[in-house]
C-alpha positions in Angstrom: -18.3 10.3 25.1 -20.4 8.6 22.5 -23.3 6.4 23.5 -24.4 5.6 19.9 -23.2 2.1 18.7 -22.6 2.0 14.9 -22.9 -1.2 13.0 -19.5 -0.6 11.5 -16.7 1.9 11.9 -14.1 1.8 9.1 -10.7 3.1 10.0 -9.0 4.5 6.8 -10.5 6.3 3.8 -8.1 5.1 1.1 -8.9 2.6 -1.6 -9.6 -0.3 0.7 -11.9 1.7 3.0 -13.8 3.1 -0.1 -14.4 -0.4 -1.5 -15.7 -1.7 1.9 -17.8 1.5 2.2 -19.5 0.8 -1.2 -20.8 -2.6 0.0 -21.8 -1.3 3.5 -23.8 1.5 1.8 -25.5 -1.1 -0.4 -26.4 -3.1 2.7 -27.9 0.1 4.2 -25.8 -0.3 7.4 -25.3 2.4 10.0 -21.6 3.1 9.5 -18.9 5.8 9.2 -15.4 6.0 7.8 -12.7 7.7 9.9 -9.8 8.9 7.9 -6.6 10.4 9.3 -5.7 12.3 6.2 -6.6 16.0 5.6 -7.8 15.2 2.0 -9.1 12.2 0.1 -6.9 9.7 -1.8 -5.3 7.8 1.0 -1.7 6.8 0.3 -2.0 7.9 -3.3 -1.7 11.5 -2.1 1.8 10.7 -0.9 3.2 8.9 -4.0 5.9 10.5 -6.2 4.7 12.9 -8.9 5.5 10.7 -12.0 4.0 7.5 -10.6 1.8 5.5 -13.0 -0.4 2.4 -12.3 0.9 -0.8 -13.9 -2.6 -1.9 -14.8 -5.0 -0.3 -17.3 -7.8 1.9 -15.9 -10.5 -0.6 -16.6 -8.7 -3.2 -14.6 -8.0 -0.9 -11.7 -11.5 0.2 -10.7 -13.2 0.0 -7.4 -16.7 -1.7 -7.2 -19.5 -0.1 -9.1 -17.7 2.7 -10.9 -15.1 2.4 -13.7 -12.0 4.5 -13.6 -11.9 6.7 -16.7 -9.4 5.7 -19.4 -6.0 7.4 -19.0 -5.4 10.4 -21.2 -1.8 10.1 -22.2 -0.9 6.5 -21.5 -2.4 3.1 -21.2 -1.6 3.3 -17.5 -3.3 6.0 -15.4 -1.1 8.7 -13.8 -1.3 9.1 -10.0 -3.2 12.4 -10.4 -5.9 10.5 -12.4 -6.1 7.9 -9.6 -6.5 10.7 -7.1 -9.3 12.3 -9.2 -11.0 9.0 -9.5 -10.9 8.2 -5.7 -12.3 11.7 -5.0 -15.1 11.2 -7.5 -15.8 7.8 -6.1 -16.4 8.8 -2.5 -18.5 11.8 -3.7 -20.6 9.8 -6.1 -21.6 7.2 -3.5 -21.8 9.9 -0.7 -19.8 7.8 1.6 -19.9 9.0 5.2 -16.2 9.9 5.6 -15.0 12.1 8.4 -11.5 13.6 8.4 -9.0 14.2 9.8 -9.5 11.7 12.7 -6.5 9.7 13.6 -7.7 6.6 15.5 -5.2 5.9 18.2 -6.6 2.8 19.8 -9.3 0.1 19.5 -10.3 -1.7 22.7 -12.9 -4.1 23.9 -15.9 -2.6 25.6 -17.4 -5.5 27.6 -20.1 -3.4 29.2 -21.6 -2.5 25.8 -20.5 -5.7 24.0 -18.7 -3.8 21.3 -15.4 -2.2 20.3 -14.4 1.2 21.5 -12.3 3.5 19.3 -10.7 6.8 20.2 -8.5 9.5 18.6 -7.6 10.9 22.0 -10.4 13.5 21.8 -13.5 11.6 20.7 -14.8 8.1 21.2 -16.9 5.9 18.9 -18.6 2.6 19.7 -19.1 -0.1 17.0 -20.5 -3.6 16.8 -17.7 -4.3 14.3 -14.6 -2.4 13.2 -12.9 -2.6 9.8 -9.3 -1.6 9.9 -8.0 -0.4 6.5 -5.1 1.8 7.5 -2.7 0.3 4.9 1.0 0.4 5.0 2.2 3.7 3.7 2.9 5.3 7.1 5.2 2.4 8.1 8.0 2.4 5.5 10.8 -0.1 6.0 14.4 1.0 5.8 16.9 -1.7 6.4 19.7 -1.2 8.9 23.1 -1.1 7.3 26.5 -0.9 9.0 27.6 2.7 9.3 24.3 4.2 8.4 24.1 6.4 11.4 27.3 8.2 10.4 26.4 8.7 6.7 26.0 12.5 6.0 24.3 12.3 2.6 20.6 12.5 2.0 18.3 9.5 2.6 14.6 9.1 1.9 12.2 6.3 1.4 10.1 6.1 -1.7 7.1 7.0 0.5 8.7 10.5 0.8 10.3 10.8 -2.7 9.0 14.0 -4.3 10.5 13.8 -7.7 13.7 14.4 -9.6 14.4 18.1 -8.7 16.4 17.3 -5.5 18.7 14.9 -7.4 19.8 16.6 -10.6 23.5 16.1 -11.4 24.0 14.1 -8.2 25.4 10.7 -7.5 22.4 8.7 -6.3 21.7 5.1 -5.3 18.2 3.7 -5.6 17.9 0.6 -3.3 15.2 -2.1 -3.9 14.4 -4.5 -6.6 10.6 -3.9 -7.0 8.4 -1.7 -9.1 9.0 1.5 -7.1 12.8 1.0 -7.4 12.6 0.4 -11.1 10.3 3.4 -11.8 12.3 5.9 -9.7 15.6 4.6 -11.0 14.3 4.9 -14.6 13.4 8.6 -14.3 16.6 9.5 -12.3 18.8 8.1 -15.0 17.9 11.0 -17.1 19.0 13.7 -14.7 21.5 12.1 -12.3 24.4 9.7 -12.0 22.1 7.0 -10.7 22.7 3.3 -9.8 20.1 0.7 -9.0 21.1 -1.4 -6.1 19.4 -4.7 -5.3 20.2 -7.7 -3.1 18.9 -10.1 -5.7 18.7 -9.7 -9.5 15.4 -7.9 -10.4 12.7 -10.1 -12.0 11.4 -8.4 -15.2 8.1 -9.5 -16.7 7.2 -9.7 -20.4 6.0 -6.5 -22.0 2.5 -7.9 -22.3 2.2 -8.7 -18.6 0.5 -6.0 -16.5 -0.8 -5.7 -12.9 -4.0 -7.5 -13.7 -2.1 -10.6 -14.8 0.1 -10.4 -11.8 -2.9 -10.2 -9.5 -4.4 -13.3 -11.0 -1.2 -15.2 -10.7 -0.6 -14.1 -7.1 -4.1 -15.1 -6.2 -3.8 -18.5 -7.8 -0.6 -19.1 -5.9 -1.9 -18.0 -2.5 -5.1 -19.9 -2.8 -3.4 -22.9 -4.2 -6.3 -23.2 -6.5 -4.3 -24.3 -9.5 -1.9 -27.2 -10.1 0.1 -24.9 -12.3 3.1 -23.0 -10.9 2.3 -19.4 -12.0 5.3 -17.2 -12.6 5.5 -13.7 -11.3 4.2 -12.0 -8.2 2.9 -8.6 -7.5 6.4 -7.4 -6.6 7.9 -8.4 -10.0 8.7 -5.5 -12.3 6.1 -4.5 -14.9 7.4 -2.9 -18.0 5.5 0.3 -17.9 6.6 3.0 -20.4 9.3 4.7 -18.3 10.9 1.4 -17.4 10.8 0.3 -21.1 12.4 3.5 -22.1 15.3 2.9 -19.7 15.7 -0.6 -21.0 15.7 0.7 -24.6 18.5 3.2 -23.6 20.5 0.3 -22.3 20.5 1.5 -18.7 18.1 -0.8 -16.9 20.7 -2.6 -15.0 21.0 -3.4 -11.3 24.2 -3.9 -9.3 24.7 -5.9 -6.1 24.3 -4.3 -2.7 27.0 -2.3 -1.1 28.7 -3.5 2.1 28.4 -0.5 4.4 28.1 3.2 4.8 30.9 5.7 5.4 30.4 9.4 6.2 30.3 10.6 2.6 29.4 7.5 0.7 29.6 3.7 0.7 32.0 0.8 0.5 31.3 -1.8 -2.1 31.8 -5.5 -1.8 35.2 -5.3 -3.6 36.4 -2.8 -1.0 36.2 0.3 -3.1 34.9 3.5 -1.5 32.7 5.8 -3.5 31.2 9.2 -2.5 27.4 9.2 -2.7 25.2 12.2 -2.5 21.9 10.5 -1.7 20.2 7.1 -1.1 16.6 6.4 -1.9 15.1 3.4 -0.2 12.5 1.5 -2.2 12.4 -1.3 0.3 8.7 -1.7 1.0 6.3 -1.1 3.9 4.8 -3.0 6.9 1.2 -2.9 8.0 0.1 0.0 10.2 -1.6 -1.8 13.1 -0.4 0.3 16.1 -4.0 1.2 16.9 -4.9 -2.5 17.4 -2.2 -3.2 20.0 -4.6 -2.9 22.9 -6.5 -5.9 21.6 -3.4 -8.1 22.0 -4.0 -10.0 18.8 -0.9 -9.0 16.8 1.4 -12.0 16.2 5.1 -12.0 16.5 5.5 -11.5 12.8 3.5 -8.2 13.0 0.4 -9.7 11.4 -3.0 -10.7 12.6 -4.6 -14.1 12.0 -7.6 -13.7 9.7 -10.1 -15.8 7.9 -12.1 -14.1 5.1 -10.7 -10.8 6.5 -12.1 -11.5 10.0 -9.6 -11.5 12.9 -9.6 -15.0 14.4 -8.9 -13.8 18.0 -11.3 -10.8 17.9 -14.3 -11.7 15.6 -15.6 -8.1 15.7 -12.5 -6.9 13.9 -12.0 -7.1 10.1 -8.9 -6.2 8.1 -8.8 -5.0 4.5 -6.0 -3.6 2.4 -2.8 -4.9 4.1 -1.6 -7.3 1.4 -1.7 -11.0 0.8 -1.9 -12.0 4.4 -5.2 -10.2 4.8 -6.5 -11.1 1.4 -4.8 -11.8 -2.0 -3.4 -8.6 -3.5 -5.5 -6.5 -1.2 -3.0 -3.7 -1.0 -3.6 -3.0 -4.7 -6.5 -1.2 -6.4 -7.5 -4.4 -8.2 -7.3 -6.5 -5.0 -9.1 -3.9 -2.8 -12.3 -4.2 -4.7 -12.1 -8.0 -5.0 -11.3 -8.4 -1.3 -14.3 -6.2 -0.3 -16.6 -8.1 -2.7 -15.6 -11.5 -1.3 -15.3 -10.7 2.4 -17.9 -8.0 3.3 -20.7 -10.6 2.9 -19.2 -12.5 5.8 -19.1 -9.3 7.8 -22.8 -8.8 7.1 -23.6 -12.3 8.1 -21.7 -11.9 11.3 -23.7 -8.8 12.2 -27.0 -10.6 11.6 -25.9 -13.6 13.7 -24.6 -11.4 16.5 -27.8 -9.3 16.6 
């Protein structure tokens, strides 16, 4: 059992954890980053092979180190992002230890700190930064008859590319960027349909992720009297999606009514055999390790101010999306969130000393 008390223990070595680590290193704090993955890259290591960012490299960098310009496109490929994240943690010599899957965070009243464990080892910390993201908690909606459907199903979190779907009848469900990109590439090898509950919102060709982030931030912070159009979930016209549009196939159809064993029944009552369904229906925050603190609200979120948990001031949250900090689940937002909120963490450590 550990007796050392760190200034900060960061849970998660993905983009949010790296951005926080940069500022903790600059502040010369005694901290470590515990990552559950076998390798670096966080959730990016689990994205589909053809994925591209929808912001240019210069606009998608973490603090202190620019992402190199993409080689074959304005928008970096996921492998280029992985290389950048690996280089980032090595360049700044961030104290990342893996794989350690933190199972619980509890209050340690005797030592006036928080106690973390992975079931084997224990760490004590004056403050804890939770940056576990959302990738490991994909959302798949419950549809009537789903348990009887015999075709293949997977979430975009586990989509491995086009090979498993060639010449098959496939439904891609979800009206966001992942749905658009996966559908666009499958139209070239499969009989694919894009299924959404609401018509997808397409952005102008000159609007990229940087613009979306600024608009979302303005809306969340209510810092503008304007009504900015477009959120981070709206569809950016990256090259594969543009190509599908130019071929005249970038069309969505309304959601089916229910599953049957070999397919689906559409709203008009027609039955259709379907080989596979790919769910591009989002994620929820991975907060299971924080349940012992009893601060998770009924909506599955935690009340925060400047990233600090209101009901447990020694806990800070980064990288979970707009409720934690505007756009913080994106590369752009991870850096900005860390820059704006880590100073409050440093101030808390000083005042609590």
